[in-house]
DOMI-810349 format. One line per 2 residues: number of its first residue (from 1); their letters; for each residue x, y, z of N, C-alpha, C, O. Coordinates in pm, whole numbers, plus 32768, in hexadecimal, padded with zeros to 4 digits. Example, Ala and Ser with C-alpha at 12.3 -4.5 7.8 and 13.67 -1.06 7.14 Angstrom:
residues 2
1> as> 8527 7DC7 830C 84CE 7E3E 830C 8528 7EB6 830C 8590 7EB4 834E | 8505 7F1F 82C4 8557 7F96 82CA 850A 8003 8313 853D 8072 8324
***
This chain:
residues 263
1> mg> 845E 7A1A 7F16 8422 7A7A 7F75 8462 7B02 7F65 84DC 7B0C 7F55 | 8413 7B6B 7F69 8447 7BF1 7F5C 83FA 7C3F 7EF3 8382 7C2A 7EE1
3> vs> 843F 7C99 7EAF 8403 7CEB 7E46 8447 7CCA 7DC2 84C1 7CCA 7DB8 | 83F7 7CAD 7D5C 842E 7C89 7CDA 83EA 7CDB 7C6D 837C 7D0E 7C7F
5> ts> 842F 7CE6 7BFC 83FB 7D32 7B8A 8401 7CDE 7B0C 8465 7C9A 7AF2 | 8397 7CE2 7ABD 8394 7C9A 7A3E 8353 7CF4 79D5 8313 7D58 79F6
7> sp> 8364 7CCF 7957 8326 7D1B 78EB 82E1 7CB9 788C 831C 7C8F 7828 | 8264 7C95 78AC 821E 7C2F 785D 81F6 7C5E 77D2 81E1 7C0B 7779
9> ek> 81EC 7CE1 77BF 81C6 7D18 773D 8213 7D99 7724 8241 7DDA 7782 | 8221 7DBD 76A8 8266 7E37 7683 8223 7EB0 76C5 81A9 7EC2 76BB
11> gi> 8273 7F01 7706 8240 7F7B 7743 8208 7F6B 77CE 81E1 7FCE 780C | 8201 7EEF 7801 81C6 7ED6 7885 822C 7E95 78E2 826F 7E34 78BC
13> sv> 8238 7ECA 795A 828D 7E8F 79C2 8234 7E63 7A35 81DD 7EAE 7A62 | 8248 7DE9 7A65 81FB 7DB5 7AD6 8257 7DA9 7B4E 82B9 7D5E 7B4C
15> vt> 8237 7DF2 7BB8 8282 7DEB 7C35 8230 7D96 7C96 81BF 7DB7 7CB7 | 826D 7D27 7CC4 8226 7CC7 7D17 8263 7CBF 7DA2 82DC 7CB2 7DB1
17> vd> 820E 7CC7 7E07 8238 7CBD 7E93 8217 7C31 7EC5 81A9 7BFF 7EAF | 8277 7BF3 7F08 8262 7B6A 7F39 82AB 7B57 7FBE 8320 7B32 7FC1
19> fp> 8264 7B71 802C 8298 7B5B 80B2 8233 7B02 80FC 81DC 7B33 8144 | 8240 7A7B 80EA 81DF 7A1E 8124 81D7 7A2E 81BC 8239 7A57 81FB
21> pv> 8163 7A0C 81F8 80EC 79DD 81B0 8089 7A4B 818D 802C 7A34 813F | 809A 7AC4 81C5 8032 7B2A 81AF 8068 7BB1 8181 8021 7C15 8185
23> na> 80E5 7BB3 8156 8121 7C2F 8125 811C 7CA1 818D 80F4 7D11 816F | 8148 7C7F 8207 8166 7CE5 826B 81F9 7D08 8257 8250 7CB7 8278
25> lp> 8216 7D7C 8221 829C 7D9A 81F1 82FA 7DC8 8261 82D5 7E1B 82B4 | 8374 7D92 8262 83DC 7DC5 82BC 840F 7E4A 8287 83ED 7E73 8218
27> vr> 8462 7E8C 82D6 8497 7F0E 82AC 84DA 7F06 8224 84BE 7F58 81CD | 8533 7EA5 8212 857B 7E98 8194 851C 7E85 811F 8536 7EB4 80B1
29> gw> 84AE 7E3F 8136 844E 7E25 80CD 8410 7EA4 8095 83FA 7EAE 801C | 83F3 7F05 80EB 83B8 7F83 80BD 841A 7FCF 8064 83F3 8006 7FFD
31> fd> 8499 7FD1 808C 84FC 8017 803A 8514 7FCF 7FB5 8527 800F 7F4D | 8512 7F49 7FBA 8523 7EFD 7F3E 84B0 7F17 7EDE 84C3 7F22 7E65
33> la> 8437 7F21 7F15 83C2 7F3D 7EC2 83CE 7FC7 7E83 83B1 7FD9 7E0D | 83F8 8029 7ED2 840A 80B0 7E9D 846F 80B1 7E2B 8459 80EF 7DC3
35> da> 84DE 806C 7E40 8547 8068 7DD9 8515 8027 7D59 8533 8056 7CEB | 84C8 7FBB 7D66 8495 7F73 7CF1 8434 7FC8 7CA0 843A 7FCA 7C25
37> vr> 83D9 800E 7CE5 8377 8061 7C9F 83BB 80D7 7C5A 839B 80F8 7BE8 | 8419 8116 7C9F 8460 8187 7C64 84B2 815A 7BE9 84B4 819F 7B83
39> aa> 84F4 80E8 7BF4 8544 80B5 7B85 84EC 8098 7B0C 8511 80B6 7A9A | 8478 805D 7B25 841C 803E 7AB6 83EE 80BE 7A72 83E6 80C4 79F7
41> gr> 83D0 8123 7AC1 83A1 81A2 7A88 840B 81EA 7A39 83EC 8233 79DB | 848B 81D8 7A5F 84F9 821B 7A18 8519 81D7 7993 8557 8215 793C
43> dp> 84F1 815B 7982 850E 8112 7907 84C4 8153 7893 8449 8155 7893 | 850A 8189 7830 84C7 81CE 77C2 846C 8175 776E 8417 81A7 7724
45> gi> 847E 80F2 7778 842B 8097 772B 83A9 8072 7771 8354 802F 7736 | 8399 809E 77EE 8322 807C 783C 82BF 80EF 783B 82E4 8163 784D
47> rc> 823F 80CD 7826 81D6 8133 7821 816B 811E 788D 8115 8173 78A2 | 8172 80AA 78D1 8114 8091 793E 8150 8028 799B 8190 7FC9 796D
49> vv> 813C 803A 7A1D 816A 7FDB 7A82 80F2 7F9A 7AC5 8093 7FDF 7AEB | 80F5 7F17 7AD3 808F 7ECF 7B1F 80CD 7EA4 7BA3 8135 7E62 7BA5
51> lt> 808F 7ECB 7C10 80BD 7EA5 7C96 8062 7E38 7CCB 7FE9 7E4B 7CD9 | 809D 7DC4 7CEA 804D 7D52 7D15 8095 7D05 7D83 8102 7D2D 7DAD
53> ae> 805A 7C99 7DB1 8095 7C4C 7E1E 806F 7BB9 7E12 8005 7B96 7DDE | 80C8 7B65 7E43 80AD 7AD6 7E4E 806E 7ABA 7ED6 806A 7B12 7F2D
55> gr> 803D 7A40 7EE9 800B 7A18 7F6C 7F79 7A35 7F82 7F2D 7A4D 7F24 | 7F52 7A31 8001 7EC6 7A3B 8026 7E8A 7AC4 800E 7E14 7ACF 7FEB
57> gf> 7EDA 7B2C 8020 7EA5 7BB3 8011 7F0C 7C13 7FDA 7F82 7BF1 7FCD | 7EDF 7C8A 7FBA 7F34 7CED 7F7B 7F9C 7D24 7FDC 8012 7D29 7FBC
59> na> 7F71 7D4C 8054 7FCE 7D88 80B3 7F8C 7D8E 813D 7F18 7DB4 814B | 7FDA 7D67 81A3 7FA7 7D6C 822C 7FF0 7DD4 827E 7FEF 7DCE 82F9
61> gv> 802F 7E35 823D 8070 7EA0 8285 80FF 7E81 82AC 8143 7E31 826B | 812C 7EBF 8317 81B6 7EAC 8346 81C0 7E2E 839A 815C 7DFA 83CD
63> di> 823B 7DFF 83A9 8256 7D89 83FC 825D 7DB6 848E 82C6 7DE1 84BD | 81ED 7DAA 84D4 81E6 7DD7 855F 8246 7D8A 85B8 8281 7DC3 8613
65> ke> 8257 7D0A 859F 82AF 7CB9 85F2 8340 7CE7 85E5 838B 7CE3 8647 | 8367 7D12 856E 83EE 7D49 855E 8400 7DC3 85B7 8469 7DD5 85F4
67> mq> 839A 7E15 85BF 839E 7E8C 8612 83A4 7E68 86A6 83EF 7EA4 86F2 | 8355 7E06 86CE 8353 7DDC 875A 83D9 7D9D 8783 8409 7DB5 87F2
69> rd> 8413 7D4F 872B 8495 7D12 874A 8500 7D7C 875F 8554 7D70 87B7 | 84FC 7DE4 870C 855D 7E50 8719 854C 7E9A 879D 85AE 7EBA 87E1
71> te> 84CF 7EB6 87C1 84B4 7EFC 883E 84E3 7EAB 88B6 851D 7EE1 8913 | 84C9 7E28 88B3 84F2 7DD1 8921 858B 7DC6 892B 85C2 7DBF 8998
73> at> 85CD 7DC5 88B7 865D 7DB2 88B5 86AB 7E31 88D5 8711 7E2B 891A | 867D 7EA3 88A5 86CA 7F1E 88B3 8685 7F88 8907 86C5 7FE6 8936
75> gg> 8603 7F7A 8919 85B8 7FE0 8961 85A7 8060 8912 8577 80C5 8945 | 85D0 805C 8894 85CA 80D3 883F 855D 80CA 87D7 8502 8077 87DF
77> hh> 8567 8121 8774 8500 8129 870D 853C 811F 8682 8509 815C 8623 | 85A9 80D3 8674 85ED 80CB 85F4 8593 8090 8587 858E 80C4 8517
79> tl> 854C 8024 85A6 84F6 7FE6 8542 847D 803D 8523 8450 8043 84B0 | 8448 8080 8589 83D9 80DC 8571 8402 8149 8511 83B9 8167 84B2
81> ig> 8476 8184 8528 84A7 81EC 84CF 84BD 81B4 8443 849A 81F4 83DF | 84F7 813D 843C 850F 80FD 83BB 848D 80E1 8371 8484 80F7 82F9
83> an> 8429 80AF 83B9 83A8 8092 837B 8365 8113 834A 832C 8117 82DD | 836D 817C 839D 8334 81FC 8374 8373 822E 82F4 832E 8258 8297
85> rg> 83F7 8229 82EF 843E 825A 8279 8426 81FF 8201 8416 822F 8190 | 8424 817B 821A 840D 811D 81AD 8383 812D 816F 8375 812E 80F5
87> cf> 831E 813A 81C3 8296 814E 818F 828D 81D2 8143 8251 81D9 80D8 | 82CA 8239 817B 82C9 82BC 8139 8306 82B2 80AE 82D0 82EA 804E
89> ea> 8376 826C 80A3 83B9 825F 8022 8368 820A 7FC0 835F 822C 7F4A | 832E 819C 7FF1 82E0 8144 7F99 8262 818A 7F66 8242 8183 7EEF
91> fa> 821B 81CE 7FBF 81A3 8215 7F95 81C6 8282 7F30 8182 8293 7ECA | 8231 82CC 7F4E 825B 8338 7EF5 8287 8302 7E6D 826E 833F 7E06
93> av> 82C9 828D 7E6E 82F8 8252 7DF0 8283 8231 7D95 828B 8244 7D1B | 8216 8200 7DCE 81A0 81E1 7D7E 8163 8261 7D47 8141 8269 7CD1
95> ye> 8155 82C4 7D9C 8118 8342 7D72 816D 8388 7D09 8139 83BD 7CA7 | 81F2 8389 7D1E 824C 83D4 7CC8 8281 8382 7C52 82CE 83B6 7C01
97> ce> 825A 8305 7C47 8286 82B4 7BD6 826C 8300 7B56 8202 833C 7B45 | 82CB 82FF 7AFC 82C3 8352 7A85 8254 8327 7A25 822D 8373 79CD
99> vp> 8222 82AE 7A37 81B4 827C 79E4 8143 824F 7A40 815A 823B 7AB7 | 80CA 8240 7A0C 805A 8214 7A5F 8074 818C 7AA2 80B3 8134 7A69
101> vv> 8041 817E 7B1C 804B 8102 7B68 7FC0 80C9 7B7D 7F67 810C 7BB2 | 7FAD 804C 7B54 7F2F 8004 7B69 7F46 7FA1 7BDB 7F9D 7F4A 7BD1
103> aa> 7EF9 7FAC 7C45 7F02 7F4E 7CB5 7EA0 7EDB 7C9E 7E2A 7EF2 7C87 | 7ED3 7E60 7CA5 7E80 7DE9 7C96 7E71 7DAC 7D21 7ED0 7D70 7D54
105> vr> 7DFC 7DBA 7D5D 7DE9 7D99 7DEA 7D8F 7D1F 7DFC 7D20 7D1A 7DC6 | 7DC0 7CBF 7E47 7D6D 7C4D 7E6C 7D79 7C37 7F02 7DDE 7C59 7F3F
107> gf> 7D11 7BFE 7F3C 7D14 7BE5 7FCB 7D1A 7C67 801A 7CDE 7CCB 7FF2 | 7D61 7C65 8089 7D66 7CD9 80E0 7DCB 7D40 80B2 7E38 7D1E 8084
109> cl> 7DA4 7DBD 80C1 7DFB 7E30 80A6 7DEE 7E89 8120 7D8E 7ED5 812D | 7E50 7E7F 817A 7E44 7EBF 81FD 7EBC 7F18 821B 7F29 7F00 81E8
111> gg> 7EA8 7F7D 826D 7F16 7FCF 829B 7F67 8009 8229 7F35 8059 81DA | 7FE5 7FDE 8221 803C 800E 81B6 8007 7FF1 812C 8028 8038 80CD
113> gi> 7FB6 7F89 811E 7F7B 7F6C 809C 7F22 7FDD 806C 7F1C 7FF9 7FF4 | 7EDE 801F 80CA 7E8B 8092 80A6 7EE1 8104 8073 7EBA 814C 8016
115> gl> 7F57 8116 80B0 7FB2 817C 8080 7FDD 8164 7FF1 7FEB 81C3 7FA3 | 7FF2 80E6 7FCE 801C 80C4 7F46 7FAB 80D9 7EE1 7FBD 811E 7E7C
117> vg> 7F37 80A0 7EFC 7ECA 80A9 7E9A 7E8E 8134 7E96 7E5E 8161 7E2D | 7E90 817A 7F09 7E5C 8202 7F0B 7EAE 8260 7EB5 7E7B 82C5 7E85
119> na> 7F2D 823F 7EA1 7F84 8291 7E4D 7F90 825D 7DBE 7FCF 829C 7D6A | 7F53 81E9 7DA3 7F56 81B2 7D1C 7EFB 8205 7CC0 7EA8 8253 7CEF
121> da> 7F0D 81F3 7C3F 7EBA 823C 7BDE 7E35 81F6 7BC3 7DD2 8237 7BA2 | 7E33 8173 7BD2 7DB9 8126 7BBC 7DC2 80A5 7C0C 7E2F 8074 7C28
123> iv> 7D4E 806F 7C32 7D48 7FF4 7C81 7CEB 7F91 7C3D 7C79 7FB1 7C1C | 7D1E 7F19 7C2A 7CCB 7EA8 7C00 7CCC 7E47 7C75 7D37 7E29 7CAA
125> as> 7C59 7E15 7C9D 7C52 7DC3 7D15 7C03 7D43 7CFD 7BA9 7D3D 7CA9 | 7C27 7CDC 7D49 7BDB 7C60 7D45 7B60 7C6D 7D9D 7B59 7CC5 7DF3
127> ed> 7B00 7C16 7D88 7A82 7C1E 7DD2 7A95 7C0C 7E68 7A43 7C3C 7EB7 | 7B01 7BC8 7E90 7B18 7BB1 7F1F 7B70 7C1B 7F60 7B96 7C0D 7FD4
129> at> 7B92 7C84 7F17 7BEB 7CEC 7F4D 7BA3 7D41 7FB5 7B2F 7D65 7FA4 | 7BEA 7D60 8022 7BB7 7DB9 808A 7C22 7E21 80AA 7C99 7E04 80A5
131> fg> 7BF6 7E99 80CA 7C4F 7F0A 80DF 7C36 7F49 8168 7BC3 7F61 818C | 7CA0 7F64 81B3 7C8A 7FA2 8235 7D09 7FCD 827B 7D78 7FA6 8255
133> lp> 7CF7 801F 82E3 7D65 804F 8335 7D4F 8025 83C6 7D0B 806B 8411 | 7D87 7FB2 83EF 7D7A 7F86 847A 7DE3 7FC7 84D5 7E0C 7F8B 8538
135> el> 7E0D 8040 84B2 7E7C 8080 84FA 7E5F 8094 858E 7EB6 807C 85E2 | 7DE6 80BE 85B0 7DC7 80D8 863D 7DC9 8059 8691 7DD7 805F 870B
137> dr> 7DBA 7FE6 864F 7DBF 7F67 8697 7E4D 7F35 86AB 7E62 7ED3 86F4 | 7EAF 7F77 866D 7F38 7F48 867A 7F99 7FB6 86A6 8011 7FAE 8690
139> ga> 7F61 801C 86E6 7FB4 8082 8721 7FF7 80DE 86BE 8066 810E 86D6 | 7FB6 80F7 864E 7FF3 814C 85E7 7F8C 81AE 85B1 7F16 81A8 85D2
141> lg> 7FBD 8209 855E 7F68 8267 8517 7FA3 8275 848A 8016 8251 8472 | 7F53 82A9 842E 7F8A 82BF 83A9 7F38 8285 8339 7EE5 822D 834E
143> aa> 7F50 82B8 82C1 7F13 828E 8242 7E81 82B8 8235 7E3C 828D 81D9 | 7E50 830E 8292 7DCD 834B 827B 7DD3 83A0 81FC 7D71 83AE 81B4
145> th> 7E49 83D9 81E3 7E60 8425 8168 7E38 83D3 80EE 7DFA 8408 8091 | 7E5A 8354 80EF 7E45 82FF 807A 7DB9 82C1 8079 7D7F 82AE 800F
147> la> 7D84 82A2 80F0 7CFB 8270 80F6 7C9A 82DA 80C6 7C33 82BA 808B | 7CBB 835A 80E0 7C65 83C8 80B4 7C61 83D5 801D 7C0A 8418 7FE7
149> rl> 7CC0 8395 7FD8 7CBF 8396 7F45 7C69 8324 7F0E 7C51 831C 7E95 | 7C3A 82CD 7F67 7BEC 8258 7F3D 7B58 8263 7F5D 7B04 822E 7F15
151> vp> 7B38 82AA 7FCA 7AAD 82B4 7FF7 7A90 8344 8021 7AED 8391 803A | 7A10 836A 802A 79ED 83F1 8056 7A1C 840C 80E6 7A35 83AE 8132
153> qh> 7A27 848A 8109 7A62 84B6 8186 7A24 8477 8203 7A6C 8444 8259 | 79A1 8478 820D 7963 8444 8286 796E 83AC 8290 797A 8376 82FD
155> lm> 796A 8369 821F 797E 82D8 8221 7A0E 82B9 8248 7A27 825C 8293 | 7A6D 8307 8215 7AF9 82F4 823A 7B08 82FE 82D2 7B4C 82AB 830F
157> ra> 7ACB 8362 830D 7AD8 8374 839E 7A9A 82FF 83EB 7AD4 82CF 844C | 7A25 82D2 83BF 79E4 8263 8404 7A37 81E4 83F9 7A48 819B 845B
159> ly> 7A6C 81C9 8381 7AC1 8153 836F 7B40 815D 83C3 7B6D 80FA 83FC | 7B78 81D3 83CA 7BF5 81E9 8414 7BDF 81D6 84AA 7C2D 8191 84EC
161> yt> 7B76 8211 84DF 7B5D 8209 856F 7B34 817E 859D 7B52 8156 860D | 7AF1 8133 8545 7ABF 80AF 856B 7B1C 803D 8543 7B0E 7FCE 8575
163> sr> 7B7B 8058 84EA 7BD4 7FF2 84B1 7B88 7F8E 845A 7BB9 7F20 8440 | 7B13 7FB4 842E 7AC7 7F5C 83D5 7AFF 7F5F 8347 7B50 7FB6 8325
165> ta> 7AD5 7EFF 82F5 7B03 7EF9 826B 7A8F 7F11 820B 7A1A 7F04 822E | 7AB4 7F35 8190 7A53 7F45 8124 7A73 7EDF 80B8 7AE7 7EBD 80A5
167> ta> 7A0E 7EAF 8073 7A22 7E4B 800B 7A47 7E8D 7F87 7A37 7F05 7F75 | 7A79 7E3B 7F2C 7A98 7E6D 7EA6 7A1B 7EA3 7E62 7A20 7F08 7E1B
169> ae> 79AB 7E60 7E77 792E 7E8D 7E3A 7905 7F16 7E6F 78D4 7F6A 7E23 | 791A 7F2C 7EF1 78F8 7FAE 7F2B 7951 801D 7EF2 7921 808A 7ED4
171> lh> 79D1 8000 7EE3 7A2B 8064 7EAA 7A0E 807C 7E16 7A1D 80EB 7DE3 | 79E3 8013 7DD3 79BC 8023 7D47 7944 8081 7D3D 793C 80D3 7CE1
173> ah> 78E7 8075 7D9B 7872 80CC 7D9C 7898 815E 7DB4 7854 81B9 7D85 | 7906 8173 7DFD 7937 81FB 7E16 798F 822E 7DA5 79B8 82A2 7DA4
175> gs> 79AD 81D6 7D45 79FA 8200 7CD1 7A91 81F5 7CDF 7AD9 821D 7C84 | 7AC2 81C0 7D4E 7B53 81B8 7D62 7B8E 8135 7D2E 7C07 812E 7D17
177> vw> 7B3E 80CF 7D1D 7B6C 8052 7CE0 7B37 804D 7C51 7ABF 805B 7C39 | 7B92 8038 7BF3 7B6E 8038 7B64 7B16 7FC1 7B41 7AB1 7FD1 7AFC
179> kv> 7B3C 7F4A 7B71 7AF5 7ED1 7B4A 7B03 7E68 7BB6 7B6D 7E5C 7BF4 | 7A98 7E1C 7BCD 7A99 7DAD 7C2D 7A83 7D2B 7BE1 7A23 7D1F 7B94
181> vp> 7ADC 7CCB 7BF6 7AD7 7C4E 7BAA 7AED 7BD8 7C07 7B1C 7BEA 7C77 | 7ACC 7B5E 7BD9 7AEF 7AE7 7C28 7B86 7AE1 7C3C 7BD3 7B12 7BE8
183> re> 7BB1 7AA6 7CAB 7C3F 7AA5 7CCC 7C94 7A6C 7C5B 7D00 7AA1 7C3E | 7C66 7A03 7C1A 7CB6 79C3 7BB2 7CC5 7A1B 7B35 7D18 79FF 7ADE
185> el> 7C74 7A84 7B2C 7C7B 7ADC 7AB7 7CC4 7B60 7AD6 7CCD 7BB8 7A80 | 7CF8 7B6D 7B50 7D31 7BED 7B7A 7DA9 7C17 7B25 7DAE 7C88 7AF5
187> ra> 7E07 7BBE 7B13 7E7F 7BE2 7AC7 7E5B 7C0B 7A38 7E8F 7C6E 7A04 | 7E04 7BBF 79F9 7DDD 7BDD 796F 7D97 7C65 7967 7DAD 7CB1 7909
189> aa> 7D42 7C83 79CA 7CFA 7D02 79C9 7D59 7D77 79DE 7D4A 7DDF 799E | 7DBB 7D66 7A38 7E1D 7DD0 7A50 7E73 7DE7 79D4 7E8F 7E5A 79AF
191> le> 7E9C 7D7C 7995 7EED 7D88 791B 7E9C 7DC5 78A9 7ED3 7E0E 7856 | 7E1C 7DA8 78A3 7DC6 7DE2 783B 7DC4 7E7A 7846 7DD1 7EC0 77E2
193> la> 7DB4 7EAD 78C1 7DB4 7F3D 78D5 7E3F 7F77 78B9 7E4B 7FDE 7877 | 7EA7 7F33 78EA 7F30 7F61 78D3 7F50 7F64 783E 7F94 7FBF 780F
195> re> 7F1F 7F02 77F5 7F37 7EFB 7765 7EF8 7F72 771C 7F32 7FAA 76BF | 7E80 7F97 7749 7E3D 8009 770C 7E89 808A 7727 7E94 80E0 76CF
197> ia> 7EBE 8097 77A0 7F0E 810E 77C2 7F91 810D 7775 7FBB 8174 773F | 7FD1 8098 7770 8054 808D 772F 804D 80A1 7698 80B5 80B3 7658
199> ak> 7FD7 809F 7660 7FC8 80B4 75D0 7FD5 8148 75AB 7FE2 816A 7535 | 7FD3 81A0 7610 7FE2 822F 75F7 8074 8252 75DA 80CE 8203 75F5
201> dg> 8089 82C8 75A6 8111 82F8 758E 815D 82FF 7612 812A 8337 7673 | 81D5 82C9 7616 8221 82C1 7692 8242 8347 76CE 8236 8359 7747
203> ql> 826A 83A5 767C 828C 842A 76B0 8210 8472 76E2 8213 84B5 774A | 81A2 8464 7698 8127 84A9 76BE 80EC 8471 773E 80B6 84BC 778F
205> ir> 80F4 83ED 7752 80BA 83B2 77CC 8108 83E0 7847 80CE 83EF 78B3 | 818B 83F7 7838 81DB 842A 78A7 81B7 84BC 78C7 81B2 84E4 793B
207> la> 819F 850A 785E 8173 8593 7873 80EA 8596 78B7 80CF 85EA 790D | 8094 8539 788F 800E 8532 78CA 8015 8511 795E 7FCD 854C 79AF
209> ka> 806E 84B3 7984 807C 848E 7A11 80AD 8507 7A62 8078 8522 7ACE | 8111 854D 7A2E 8145 85C2 7A75 80DB 862F 7A81 80D0 8671 7AE8
211> ai> 808D 8642 7A18 8025 86A9 7A19 7FB8 868A 7A7F 7F8D 86E2 7AC9 | 7F8C 860D 7A82 7F22 85E7 7AE0 7F52 85F2 7B70 7F08 8622 7BC6
213> ng> 7FCD 85C8 7B8A 8003 85D8 7C12 800A 866B 7C38 7FF2 8690 7CAB | 802B 86BE 7BD6 803A 874C 7BF1 7FBB 8794 7C17 7FC0 87FD 7C57
215> id> 7F47 875D 7BF3 7EC9 879F 7C14 7E83 875C 7C8B 7E11 8780 7CAB | 7EC5 86FC 7CCC 7E89 86BD 7D42 7E6F 8726 7DAD 7EC5 877A 7DC7
217> pv> 7DFA 8723 7DED 7DDC 8787 7E55 7E28 8771 7ED7 7E33 87CE 7F28 | 7E5C 86F9 7EEE 7EA2 86D9 7F6A 7F2F 86AB 7F49 7F42 8657 7EF1
219> dv> 7F92 86E0 7F8F 801C 86B2 7F83 8028 8634 7FD7 8037 863B 8051 | 8023 85C1 7F97 801D 8543 7FE2 809C 8529 8033 8095 84EA 809C
221> rr> 810E 8557 8004 818A 8542 804F 8187 8590 80D3 81A3 8558 813D | 8165 860F 80CB 8162 8662 8144 80F3 8635 81A2 8105 8632 821B
223> sy> 807F 8614 816A 800E 85E9 81BB 802E 8569 8209 8011 855F 8280 | 806A 8507 81C4 808C 848A 8207 80FB 849E 826E 80F8 8461 82D9
225> rf> 815C 84F3 824F 81C8 850E 82AD 8192 854D 832D 81C2 8531 839A | 812E 85A2 831F 80EB 85DE 8393 80AD 8571 83EA 80BB 8574 8464
227> eq> 8069 8513 83AC 802D 84A4 83F7 8096 8453 8442 8081 842A 84B4 | 8108 843D 8401 8170 83EB 843E 81A3 8427 84C1 81CE 83DE 851A
229> gf> 81A0 84A9 84CC 81CB 84E9 8548 8178 84BD 85BE 81AC 84B0 862C | 80F7 84A6 85A9 80A0 8479 8614 80B9 83E6 8637 80A9 83BD 86AA
231> tf> 80E1 8398 85D3 8108 830E 85F0 8180 830C 864E 8183 82BE 86AD | 81E1 8360 8633 8258 8363 8687 8236 8399 8712 826D 8369 8775
233> ea> 81DE 83F9 8719 81B2 842E 879B 816F 83C0 87ED 8184 83B6 8866 | 811D 836F 87AB 80DA 8301 87F1 813F 829E 882A 812B 8266 8895
235> nl> 81AD 8289 87E1 8215 822F 8812 8262 826C 8886 827F 8227 88E8 | 8284 82EA 887D 82CE 832B 88E8 827D 8333 8969 82B4 832C 89D7
237> sg> 81FA 8341 895C 81A4 834C 89D2 8188 82C5 8A13 815B 82C0 8A86 | 81A3 8258 89CC 818B 81D2 8A02 8107 8196 89DC 80F2 811E 89EF
239> va> 80AC 81E6 89A6 8027 81B1 8985 8031 814C 8914 7FE4 80EC 8910 | 808F 8160 88B7 809D 8102 8848 80C3 8077 8878 808B 8013 884B
241> dr> 8123 8070 88D5 814D 7FEE 890A 80DB 7FAB 8955 80C9 7F32 894C | 808D 7FFB 899F 801E 7FC2 89EB 7FB7 7F82 898E 7F84 7F16 89A9
243> vr> 7F99 7FC7 8921 7F37 7F92 88C1 7F75 7F1F 8872 7F32 7EBB 8858 | 7FF4 7F2E 884D 8036 7EC8 87FC 8042 7E43 8846 8044 7DD9 8808
245> dt> 8049 7E48 88CA 8054 7DCD 8919 7FD6 7D78 890F 7FD9 7D00 892C | 7F66 7DB6 88E6 7EEA 7D6A 88D4 7ED6 7D45 8842 7E6B 7D15 881B
247> fg> 7F3C 7D5D 87F1 7F35 7D49 8760 7F04 7CBE 873A 7F3A 7C59 8768 | 7E9C 7CBA 86E5 7E6A 7C3B 86B2 7E00 7BFB 8707 7DCC 7B91 86E3
249> ra> 7DDD 7C37 8779 7D7B 7BF7 87D1 7CEC 7C1E 87B1 7C8E 7BDD 87DE | 7CDC 7C88 8764 7C55 7CB6 8744 7C4B 7CD9 86B1 7C94 7D2E 867E
251> ge> 7BF0 7C96 866E 7BD7 7CB8 85E2 7C21 7C60 8581 7C92 7C36 859B | 7BE2 7C43 8512 7C1D 7BEC 84AC 7C99 7C2A 846E 7CF9 7BE3 8450
253> ag> 7C96 7CB0 845B 7D0A 7CF2 8420 7D85 7CDA 8476 7DF2 7CBF 8442 | 7D75 7CE4 84F9 7DE5 7CCC 8552 7E17 7C3E 854A 7E90 7C26 8550
255> ki> 7DBC 7BDF 853D 7DE3 7B53 8533 7E34 7B3A 84B4 7E98 7AF3 84B6 | 7E08 7B76 8447 7E4F 7B66 83C9 7EDC 7B9C 83D5 7F3C 7B59 83AF
257> ek> 7EE9 7C16 840B 7F6C 7C55 8412 7FC6 7C0D 8475 803E 7BFF 845D | 7F8C 7BDF 84E4 7FDE 7B9A 8548 8019 7B1C 850D 808E 7AFC 8526
259> eg> 7FCB 7AD3 84BF 7FFD 7A59 8481 8076 7A76 8429 80D9 7A2E 842C | 806B 7AE4 83DA 80DB 7B06 8384 8152 7B38 83D1 81C4 7B17 83B0
261> ae> 813A 7B87 8437 81A7 7BC2 8481 81F3 7B5C 84D3 8269 7B70 84F3 | 81B3 7AEE 84F6 81F5 7A88 854A 8246 7A25 84F9 8284 79CB 8531
263> e> 8245 7A35 8477 828E 79D7 8422 8320 79CD 844A 836C 7982 840D
***
């Protein structure tokens, strides 16, 4: 359990997240993920990173129960601050990785998962993959910055306000998912794309990544940090706790996350 790194082929590093049963990451998990992605990108022998996960789904966001336990025990916001910083670091690590990052997504990709894939360079998804931000249902805000990189502006707003999800096929139609495959073919499809990228000159592919990041119209780090301020405001005002207390009672996304968070 945790974050692991392997190199199944020359030039390719696979970073795997495994926090059963649904990959709702604790604070430490976000920092470990950031460290693993950054380390893989710094390796001069690596030309592409594949980000994937074990278990039922790719990512169910932060561990809400860890946050609730901290609030009950200390009355403070230590875990909230830790989760904010951990997510910020993990998302930034994917975006700033020195080589392209391919996200291999199966099952649910929710909350923090959107931050990861929204900052990836390419996404390969299984047919059962779903993407969404159930933040308003769990007393939080954030990652609209990254959802806006996956779908058009008005669809992003509708998905954000309703906490609904979009399928891999829908994202493929919008051009943000490279390929949709049966679940059993996901790893092979992600490695196929990574292999094609890794066949390029190592120095040139790193220059290409830096160049493409440099022409992005939105500074994703600053944009996401701005969103996080409203998450903290919601907690200070008490509205976050009020909504969080109903966590998991409405909607399938909440049920999925609650199951993982209660582990």
